[in-house]
BALOBA-1460 file (C-alpha; in Angstrom, 3 decimals):
// residues 92
<rec num="1" residu="m" x="2.675" y="-72.048" z="-31.219"/>
<rec num="2" residu="i" x="3.916" y="-69.055" z="-33.213"/>
<rec num="3" residu="e" x="2.137" y="-65.719" z="-32.741"/>
<rec num="4" residu="i" x="3.066" y="-62.843" z="-35.040"/>
<rec num="5" residu="e" x="2.154" y="-59.203" z="-34.568"/>
<rec num="6" residu="d" x="2.765" y="-56.907" z="-37.536"/>
<rec num="7" residu="k" x="4.137" y="-53.625" z="-36.153"/>
<rec num="8" residu="g" x="4.213" y="-51.840" z="-39.507"/>
<rec num="9" residu="r" x="7.275" y="-50.291" z="-41.130"/>
<rec num="10" residu="e" x="10.373" y="-48.830" z="-39.534"/>
<rec num="11" residu="n" x="13.440" y="-47.563" z="-41.399"/>
<rec num="12" residu="g" x="12.276" y="-49.169" z="-44.637"/>
<rec num="13" residu="h" x="11.678" y="-52.621" z="-43.127"/>
<rec num="14" residu="h" x="8.564" y="-54.435" z="-41.999"/>
<rec num="15" residu="v" x="8.761" y="-55.084" z="-38.249"/>
<rec num="16" residu="f" x="7.181" y="-57.997" z="-36.390"/>
<rec num="17" residu="n" x="6.936" y="-59.068" z="-32.775"/>
<rec num="18" residu="v" x="6.978" y="-62.856" z="-32.643"/>
<rec num="19" residu="t" x="6.116" y="-64.988" z="-29.625"/>
<rec num="20" residu="v" x="6.946" y="-68.685" z="-29.652"/>
<rec num="21" residu="s" x="5.251" y="-70.687" z="-26.927"/>
<rec num="22" residu="d" x="5.074" y="-74.289" z="-25.832"/>
<rec num="23" residu="s" x="4.646" y="-76.181" z="-22.577"/>
<rec num="24" residu="a" x="8.094" y="-75.014" z="-21.431"/>
<rec num="25" residu="g" x="7.278" y="-71.298" z="-21.760"/>
<rec num="26" residu="k" x="7.538" y="-68.413" z="-24.195"/>
<rec num="27" residu="t" x="10.227" y="-66.528" z="-26.082"/>
<rec num="28" residu="h" x="9.838" y="-63.123" z="-27.695"/>
<rec num="29" residu="h" x="11.563" y="-61.923" z="-30.858"/>
<rec num="30" residu="r" x="11.675" y="-58.676" z="-32.852"/>
<rec num="31" residu="v" x="12.114" y="-59.507" z="-36.523"/>
<rec num="32" residu="t" x="12.613" y="-57.225" z="-39.513"/>
<rec num="33" residu="l" x="11.990" y="-58.040" z="-43.160"/>
<rec num="34" residu="s" x="13.073" y="-55.891" z="-46.108"/>
<rec num="35" residu="d" x="11.019" y="-55.665" z="-49.281"/>
<rec num="36" residu="d" x="13.921" y="-57.163" z="-51.260"/>
<rec num="37" residu="t" x="14.140" y="-60.200" z="-48.989"/>
<rec num="38" residu="y" x="10.373" y="-60.622" z="-49.023"/>
<rec num="39" residu="q" x="10.335" y="-60.580" z="-52.843"/>
<rec num="40" residu="r" x="13.303" y="-62.954" z="-53.118"/>
<rec num="41" residu="l" x="11.834" y="-65.499" z="-50.704"/>
<rec num="42" residu="t" x="8.173" y="-65.354" z="-51.661"/>
<rec num="43" residu="g" x="7.751" y="-63.614" z="-55.019"/>
<rec num="44" residu="a" x="4.946" y="-61.778" z="-53.157"/>
<rec num="45" residu="r" x="2.840" y="-64.970" z="-53.319"/>
<rec num="46" residu="i" x="2.102" y="-64.922" z="-49.570"/>
<rec num="47" residu="s" x="1.648" y="-62.237" z="-46.932"/>
<rec num="48" residu="h" x="4.511" y="-60.753" z="-44.942"/>
<rec num="49" residu="v" x="3.135" y="-62.437" z="-41.806"/>
<rec num="50" residu="a" x="3.035" y="-65.820" z="-43.582"/>
<rec num="51" residu="c" x="6.663" y="-65.259" z="-44.618"/>
<rec num="52" residu="i" x="7.699" y="-64.705" z="-40.993"/>
<rec num="53" residu="d" x="5.689" y="-67.754" z="-39.918"/>
<rec num="54" residu="a" x="7.468" y="-69.891" z="-42.529"/>
<rec num="55" residu="a" x="10.862" y="-68.586" z="-41.400"/>
<rec num="56" residu="f" x="10.109" y="-69.496" z="-37.781"/>
<rec num="57" residu="r" x="8.844" y="-72.958" z="-38.690"/>
<rec num="58" residu="f" x="12.125" y="-73.468" z="-40.573"/>
<rec num="59" residu="l" x="14.120" y="-72.298" z="-37.544"/>
<rec num="60" residu="l" x="12.175" y="-74.335" z="-34.998"/>
<rec num="61" residu="e" x="12.878" y="-77.547" z="-36.906"/>
<rec num="62" residu="r" x="16.590" y="-76.835" z="-36.463"/>
<rec num="63" residu="e" x="16.982" y="-75.165" z="-33.082"/>
<rec num="64" residu="a" x="15.265" y="-74.618" z="-29.762"/>
<rec num="65" residu="k" x="13.123" y="-71.507" z="-29.411"/>
<rec num="66" residu="t" x="15.522" y="-70.268" z="-26.728"/>
<rec num="67" residu="d" x="18.400" y="-70.388" z="-29.249"/>
<rec num="68" residu="i" x="16.665" y="-68.059" z="-31.710"/>
<rec num="69" residu="l" x="18.055" y="-64.534" z="-31.500"/>
<rec num="70" residu="p" x="15.823" y="-62.069" z="-29.643"/>
<rec num="71" residu="s" x="16.147" y="-59.495" z="-32.433"/>
<rec num="72" residu="f" x="17.206" y="-60.101" z="-36.028"/>
<rec num="73" residu="d" x="16.559" y="-59.477" z="-39.709"/>
<rec num="74" residu="v" x="15.351" y="-62.437" z="-41.769"/>
<rec num="75" residu="n" x="18.552" y="-62.178" z="-43.864"/>
<rec num="76" residu="v" x="20.532" y="-63.335" z="-40.816"/>
<rec num="77" residu="i" x="18.983" y="-66.801" z="-40.995"/>
<rec num="78" residu="q" x="20.996" y="-67.550" z="-44.142"/>
<rec num="79" residu="l" x="24.228" y="-66.863" z="-42.192"/>
<rec num="80" residu="y" x="23.401" y="-69.583" z="-39.656"/>
<rec num="81" residu="h" x="21.619" y="-71.990" z="-42.000"/>
<rec num="82" residu="a" x="23.159" y="-72.004" z="-45.474"/>
<rec num="83" residu="n" x="20.190" y="-73.952" z="-46.883"/>
<rec num="84" residu="f" x="17.536" y="-71.459" z="-45.696"/>
<rec num="85" residu="e" x="16.711" y="-69.809" z="-49.012"/>
<rec num="86" residu="k" x="16.844" y="-73.107" z="-50.887"/>
<rec num="87" residu="e" x="14.464" y="-74.836" z="-48.448"/>
<rec num="88" residu="f" x="12.232" y="-71.859" z="-47.606"/>
<rec num="89" residu="g" x="9.652" y="-72.804" z="-50.264"/>
<rec num="90" residu="n" x="8.937" y="-76.025" z="-48.355"/>
<rec num="91" residu="y" x="7.492" y="-73.933" z="-45.507"/>
<rec num="92" residu="i" x="5.142" y="-71.748" z="-47.539"/>
C-alpha cells in the first residue's frame, strides 16, 4: 500500500512524505516535485498526490520498496529508469 502525505511547498517544490507498506514492513520516503516536472508528466490533468502515486507504482513494478531512495526528487527516477517519462502515462 502507498500512503502519501502532502507537506506543502518548500524551496519552490511540492514535498511529500510517502510510506510504502506490505506484509514485510514499511519504508518511508521524502519526495519533491517541481512544477515543471509536474506539468511535463501530467499536463496538470491529475493532482500532485496522484502524480506521486503513479511514480511509486512505476517504481514498485521495477524494484523492491527497500531499494527506493529514502529522499529524492521525481526527476531522479529518469536517471535510473530511462523509460520513466515515456511509460508514466500508463500509471495515471
